Residue, then its C-alpha position, 0 to 999 in steps of 0.5 A: m341523480s335526477e335532481q340538481i345537487k349543490i356540491v358545497k366542497t370537493i376533495d381530490c383523493k386521487g393517489e391516496c390509500c385507505p384510510t386517508p380519503y376517509v380521514r380527509s372526508k370526515r374532516a371536511l364533513s365536520k366543517m360542513a352543515i347538516g344537509e350540505v353535500l361533499k364530493v370526493i374523487v378517488d382513483q383506487q379500488g379500496p377507497r371506492v368500496n370502503l369510503p361509502k360504507s364507512l361514511s354511511e356507518d357514520g350517519h351520512s347519506i351516499l347520494d351517488c358513487k359512480s365512475i367518471n372515467a376509466t380510472e376515477w370515481e366520484i362519491i357524493v355524500k350528504k352530511g347527516g346529523 
């Protein structure tokens, strides 16, 4: 990400299987304003693949999805309208 993005909320979904990270992300996004940014941390392959796809289908923008170490990924989501 070349520009600085202000993360409004971070949720830690390590150890959680689908659909829990999706449900928690949707709940967090529902309390945020359009354009605000959520960071979700996951450590399992299922949520890493499915969460960006599902949230994108819900109308949110996936700004980034990257490995932060050998076992964890962060997914950066901008709330859509």
